[in-house]
C-alpha positions as CSV (number, residue, x, y, z in Angstrom):
1,M,58.3,204.3,106.1
2,K,57.6,207.5,104.2
3,Y,54.5,209.0,105.8
4,L,53.7,210.1,109.3
5,D,50.5,208.0,109.6
6,E,52.7,204.9,109.1
7,F,54.3,205.6,112.5
8,Q,50.9,205.4,114.1
9,D,49.9,202.0,112.4
10,P,47.8,200.0,115.0
11,E,48.9,196.6,113.6
12,L,52.6,197.4,113.9
13,A,51.9,198.8,117.4
14,R,50.3,195.5,118.4
15,R,53.4,193.6,117.2
16,L,55.7,195.8,119.2
17,L,53.5,195.5,122.3
18,D,53.5,191.7,121.8
19,E,57.3,191.7,121.6
20,I,57.6,193.8,124.8
21,R,55.2,191.5,126.7
22,A,57.1,188.4,125.5
23,T,60.4,190.0,126.7
24,V,59.6,191.5,130.1
25,T,59.9,189.3,133.2
26,R,60.1,191.8,136.0
27,P,59.2,195.4,136.8
28,W,61.2,198.2,135.1
29,A,61.0,202.0,135.4
30,L,61.9,204.0,132.3
31,M,62.1,207.8,132.1
32,E,61.5,209.8,128.9
33,V,63.4,213.1,128.9
34,C,61.3,215.0,126.4
35,G,58.0,216.8,126.8
36,G,57.1,216.0,123.2
37,Q,57.4,212.3,124.0
38,T,55.4,212.7,127.2
39,H,52.5,214.2,125.3
40,S,52.7,211.5,122.6
41,I,52.7,208.8,125.4
42,I,49.6,210.3,127.1
43,R,47.7,211.3,124.0
44,H,48.0,207.8,122.5
45,G,47.7,205.9,125.8
46,I,51.0,204.2,125.4
47,D,51.7,204.0,129.2
48,Q,48.3,202.2,129.5
49,L,49.0,199.8,126.6
50,L,52.4,198.6,128.0
51,P,52.5,195.5,130.3
52,E,52.1,196.5,133.9
53,Q,55.7,195.6,134.6
54,V,56.9,198.6,132.5
55,E,56.4,202.0,134.1
56,L,57.1,205.2,132.2
57,I,58.3,208.1,134.4
58,H,57.9,211.6,133.0
59,G,61.2,213.5,133.3
60,P,62.2,217.2,133.2
61,G,61.9,217.3,129.4
62,C,59.7,220.4,128.9
63,P,62.0,223.5,128.3
64,V,59.3,226.0,129.3
65,C,58.6,224.1,132.5
66,V,62.2,224.0,133.7
67,T,62.8,227.7,133.1
68,P,63.4,229.0,136.7
69,L,61.0,231.4,138.3
70,E,63.8,234.0,138.8
71,V,64.3,234.1,135.0
72,I,60.6,234.6,134.4
73,D,60.7,237.5,136.8
74,K,63.7,238.9,135.0
75,A,61.6,238.7,131.8
76,L,58.7,240.5,133.4
77,E,61.0,243.2,134.7
78,I,62.6,243.8,131.3
79,A,59.3,243.6,129.4
80,S,57.7,246.2,131.6
81,R,60.2,248.9,130.6
82,P,58.9,251.5,128.1
83,E,61.9,251.4,125.9
84,V,61.7,247.6,125.3
85,I,60.1,245.5,122.7
86,F,60.0,242.0,124.4
87,C,59.8,239.1,121.9
88,S,59.0,235.5,122.9
89,F,57.5,232.3,121.6
90,G,53.8,232.1,122.6
91,D,54.1,229.3,125.2
92,M,56.1,231.6,127.5
93,L,53.4,234.3,127.8
94,R,51.2,232.4,130.3
95,V,54.0,230.9,132.5
96,P,53.4,232.4,135.9
97,G,56.1,234.5,137.5
98,T,55.8,236.1,140.9
99,G,52.2,237.5,140.8
100,R,51.8,237.9,137.1
101,D,52.8,236.7,133.6
102,L,53.9,238.2,130.3
103,F,50.2,238.4,129.1
104,Q,49.5,240.7,132.1
105,V,52.5,242.8,131.3
106,R,51.2,243.3,127.8
107,G,47.7,244.1,129.2
108,E,49.4,246.8,131.4
109,G,50.9,248.4,128.3
110,G,54.2,246.5,127.9
111,D,55.2,245.9,124.2
112,V,55.3,242.1,124.4
113,R,55.2,240.4,121.0
114,V,54.9,236.7,119.9
115,V,57.3,235.7,117.3
116,Y,57.9,232.4,115.5
117,S,61.7,232.7,115.1
118,P,64.5,234.6,116.9
119,L,65.3,236.1,113.5
120,D,61.8,237.8,113.6
121,A,63.0,239.6,116.7
122,L,66.2,240.7,115.0
123,R,64.2,242.1,112.1
124,I,62.0,244.0,114.5
125,A,65.3,245.5,116.0
126,Q,66.3,246.6,112.5
127,R,62.9,248.3,111.9
128,H,63.0,250.0,115.3
129,P,66.5,251.3,116.0
130,E,65.1,253.7,118.6
131,R,63.9,250.7,120.8
132,E,65.6,247.9,122.7
133,V,64.5,244.5,121.4
134,V,64.9,241.5,123.6
135,F,64.3,237.9,122.6
136,F,63.6,235.3,125.4
137,G,65.9,232.5,124.5
138,I,64.9,229.3,126.4
139,G,65.1,225.6,125.7
140,F,67.3,222.6,125.3
141,E,70.1,221.9,122.8
142,T,67.3,221.9,120.1
143,T,66.5,225.6,120.2
144,A,69.9,226.9,121.3
145,P,71.6,226.9,117.8
146,P,69.0,229.2,116.1
147,N,69.3,231.6,119.1
148,A,73.1,231.5,118.9
149,M,72.9,232.2,115.1
150,T,70.7,235.2,115.7
151,V,73.2,236.7,118.2
152,H,76.0,235.9,115.7
153,Q,74.0,237.7,113.0
154,A,73.3,240.7,115.2
155,R,77.0,241.1,115.9
156,R,77.9,240.6,112.2
157,L,75.4,243.2,111.0
158,G,76.2,245.7,113.8
159,I,72.7,245.7,115.3
160,R,73.3,247.1,118.8
161,N,69.7,247.4,120.0
162,F,69.1,243.6,120.1
163,S,69.8,241.3,123.1
164,L,69.0,237.8,124.3
165,L,67.6,236.8,127.7
166,V,69.2,233.4,128.0
167,S,67.8,230.3,129.8
168,H,69.2,227.4,127.8
169,V,69.7,224.0,129.5
170,R,71.5,220.8,128.6
171,V,70.1,217.3,128.9
172,P,73.1,215.1,129.9
173,P,73.8,217.0,133.2
174,A,70.1,216.6,134.0
175,I,70.4,212.8,133.6
176,E,73.4,212.8,135.8
177,A,71.5,214.8,138.5
178,I,68.5,212.4,138.3
179,M,70.7,209.4,138.7
180,R,72.5,210.9,141.7
181,S,69.3,211.7,143.5
182,P,68.6,209.5,146.6
183,S,65.0,209.2,145.5
184,C,65.8,208.0,142.0
185,R,63.9,204.9,140.7
186,V,64.9,205.3,137.1
187,Q,66.6,202.2,135.5
188,A,66.8,203.4,131.9
189,F,66.2,206.5,129.7
190,L,64.5,207.2,126.5
191,A,66.7,210.1,125.1
192,A,65.2,212.9,123.2
193,G,65.7,212.4,119.5
194,H,65.7,216.1,118.5
195,V,68.4,216.9,121.1
196,C,70.5,214.2,119.6
197,T,69.9,215.4,116.1
198,V,71.9,218.5,117.1
199,M,74.4,217.1,119.6
200,G,74.8,213.5,118.6
201,V,75.2,210.7,121.2
202,G,78.8,211.3,122.3
203,E,77.9,212.5,125.8
204,Y,75.7,209.4,126.6
205,P,78.0,206.4,126.7
206,E,79.9,207.6,129.8
207,L,76.6,208.2,131.5
208,A,75.3,204.8,130.6
209,E,78.5,203.1,131.8
210,R,78.9,205.1,135.0
211,H,75.3,204.5,136.2
212,R,74.7,201.2,134.4
213,V,71.6,202.3,132.7
214,P,70.5,201.8,129.0
215,I,70.0,205.0,127.1
216,V,67.9,204.6,123.9
217,V,67.6,207.6,121.5
218,T,63.9,207.7,120.6
219,G,61.5,209.6,118.3
220,F,58.1,211.0,119.0
221,E,55.4,209.0,117.2
222,P,53.8,206.0,118.8
223,L,55.8,203.4,117.0
224,D,59.0,205.4,117.7
225,I,58.3,205.3,121.4
226,L,57.2,201.6,121.4
227,E,60.4,200.6,119.6
228,G,62.4,202.7,122.1
229,V,60.7,200.9,124.9
230,R,61.2,197.5,123.3
231,R,64.9,198.1,122.8
232,T,65.3,199.4,126.4
233,V,63.4,196.5,128.0
234,T,65.5,194.1,126.0
235,Q,68.7,195.6,127.3
236,L,67.4,195.6,130.9
237,E,66.4,192.0,130.7
238,R,69.8,191.1,129.4
239,G,71.7,193.1,132.0
240,E,73.1,195.5,129.4
241,H,73.6,199.2,129.6
242,T,74.6,200.7,126.3
243,V,73.5,203.7,124.1
244,D,71.3,202.6,121.2
245,N,70.0,204.9,118.4
246,A,66.4,203.9,117.7
247,Y,65.9,207.1,115.6
248,P,68.4,206.8,112.8
249,R,66.2,208.5,110.2
250,A,67.0,211.8,112.1
251,V,70.0,211.2,114.4
252,R,73.6,210.6,113.4
253,A,76.2,209.6,116.0
254,E,78.1,212.9,115.4
255,G,75.0,215.1,115.4
256,N,75.1,218.4,113.5
257,P,78.7,219.7,113.5
258,A,77.8,223.1,112.1
259,A,75.2,223.7,114.8
260,Q,77.7,222.5,117.5
261,A,80.3,224.9,116.1
262,M,77.8,227.8,116.4
263,L,77.0,226.9,120.0
264,E,80.7,226.7,120.9
265,D,81.3,230.2,119.4
266,V,78.4,232.0,120.9
267,F,77.8,230.2,124.2
268,E,79.8,228.8,127.1
269,V,78.7,226.2,129.6
270,T,77.6,227.4,133.0
271,D,75.7,226.1,136.1
272,R,72.0,226.6,135.6
273,S,69.0,226.4,138.0
274,W,66.1,224.3,136.8
275,R,62.6,225.2,138.0
276,G,61.4,222.8,140.6
277,I,64.7,221.0,140.7
278,G,67.4,223.5,141.7
279,M,71.0,224.1,140.6
280,I,72.5,221.5,138.3
281,P,76.3,222.1,137.6
282,G,77.3,222.6,134.0
283,S,73.7,222.2,132.9
284,G,73.2,225.4,131.0
285,W,74.7,228.0,128.6
286,R,75.3,231.7,128.8
287,L,76.7,234.0,126.2
288,S,80.5,233.8,125.8
289,R,82.7,236.8,126.4
290,R,82.8,237.6,122.8
291,Y,79.0,238.1,122.8
292,R,78.5,239.4,126.3
293,D,77.3,242.8,125.1
294,Y,74.2,241.0,123.8
295,D,73.2,239.6,127.2
296,A,69.9,241.1,128.3
297,E,70.5,240.3,132.0
298,L,73.6,242.5,132.0
299,R,72.2,245.2,129.7
300,F,69.2,245.7,132.0
301,A,70.9,244.9,135.3
302,V,68.5,242.3,136.5
303,E,71.0,239.7,137.6
304,G,70.1,239.9,141.3
305,I,66.4,238.9,141.3
306,R,65.7,236.1,143.7
307,T,62.3,234.3,144.2
308,E,60.6,231.4,145.9
309,E,58.2,228.9,144.3
310,P,54.6,228.9,145.6
311,A,54.3,226.2,148.3
312,E,51.1,224.7,146.9
313,C,52.6,223.9,143.4
314,R,54.1,220.5,143.2
315,S,55.5,220.8,139.7
316,G,59.0,220.2,140.9
317,E,58.0,216.7,142.0
318,V,56.4,216.2,138.6
319,L,59.5,217.3,136.8
320,Q,61.7,215.0,138.8
321,G,59.4,212.0,138.1
322,L,58.3,211.7,141.7
323,L,54.7,212.5,141.2
324,K,52.2,211.9,138.4
325,P,50.2,215.1,137.6
326,H,46.7,213.7,138.5
327,A,48.1,212.8,142.0
328,C,48.5,216.5,142.9
329,E,45.5,217.7,144.9
330,M,45.5,221.0,142.9
331,F,45.3,219.3,139.5
332,G,42.2,220.3,137.6
333,T,40.8,222.4,140.4
334,R,42.9,225.3,141.5
335,C,45.4,224.5,138.8
336,T,44.2,224.5,135.1
337,P,45.6,225.8,131.9
338,R,43.7,229.1,132.4
339,T,44.7,229.4,136.1
340,P,48.1,227.6,136.3
341,L,50.0,227.4,139.5
342,G,53.1,226.2,137.6
343,A,54.7,226.0,134.2
344,T,53.9,222.2,133.8
345,M,50.3,223.1,133.4
346,V,50.9,225.9,130.8
347,S,53.4,224.6,128.3
348,S,52.3,222.6,125.3
349,E,55.0,220.1,126.4
350,G,54.2,220.1,130.2
351,A,53.2,216.8,131.8
352,C,50.3,218.4,133.8
353,A,49.0,220.0,130.6
354,A,49.1,216.6,128.9
355,Y,47.2,214.9,131.7
356,Y,44.7,217.8,131.8
357,L,44.1,217.6,128.0
358,Y,43.9,213.8,127.6
359,R,43.1,212.3,131.0
360,R,41.2,214.7,133.3
361,L,37.8,213.2,132.3
362,Q,39.0,209.6,132.6
363,T,37.4,207.7,135.5
364,T,38.5,204.1,134.6
365,P,41.8,202.8,133.2
366,A,41.9,202.4,129.5
367,P,42.0,198.7,128.4
368,R,45.6,197.5,127.8
369,E,44.4,195.5,124.8
370,A,43.8,198.8,122.9
371,S,46.2,200.1,120.3
372,P,47.5,203.7,119.9
373,V,45.8,205.6,117.1
374,A,46.2,209.0,115.6
């Protein structure tokens, strides 16, 4: 296949669905660990096309959504300072902190700027040596390498007025935490293809063996996801639990060694809190000793901020796969993209935002005979 629309071909989708129906004999619960996959699933109605024995559970795969409230509040505190130019990707500006968000800080006079690359923030630091420039570095293994490279460049070029507010998280420890939860119903995982593009699949075989769950590396288009589901269900029905790469056009077993080397140089593994989930050991990165001078938390002394989530927001249950967004009593009423209670309604990869965009007006289930289309 050469073109994107071929990965949305209705006839090929029907064939894959027929194979899944012919294979499945009992109920199975699969979790996708990627917000991009969640949006593709909801947008194309893939969860409604699958046989009813196959349930897709939405996991903590949205990097904006799992950024903890205390980190958002640290960002708000730093961005409010007059000497700071605070740079971020646009999807972080509406994420609610305690009482406000970055848009409100900007409305109150804070110099908050949307950038499209961390290198944009570094160039701003070069143009404004009299100001402190902070980039909000969030995300999984996918976005960590460019952020690491930017800090590496700042050090190499001797740019001292640049720093990084780090909230990077790692997927394998999250899978471990999900499987150890007493409420876990997950029997298999669709692993995020873009994460494996960077990190490879080396960390997954031990997880699959220890918890006896299939892990299938999957892409993001409808046919990618259906093929991932087909391979996963086939393993489950056979009683197998191996790692399978269903995204070979992008993922190599070893991943990207250059990106991994940059991560190892700039970052070190640390415990990290996930919004709505809590502390997961070894699930994050922080700047290594060599680059600690570029740590915005230390530079602006905001390490001690502690917060509590609003009680009415159930995004933590959504992120753990315990609750579908439309089952929350606040969904679409008090909680909308314009008035979000939690990050899962704000982010372009959040499950609540996906349901709001594609499902909020739906009153009857979509027919399972339909096929996903663009």
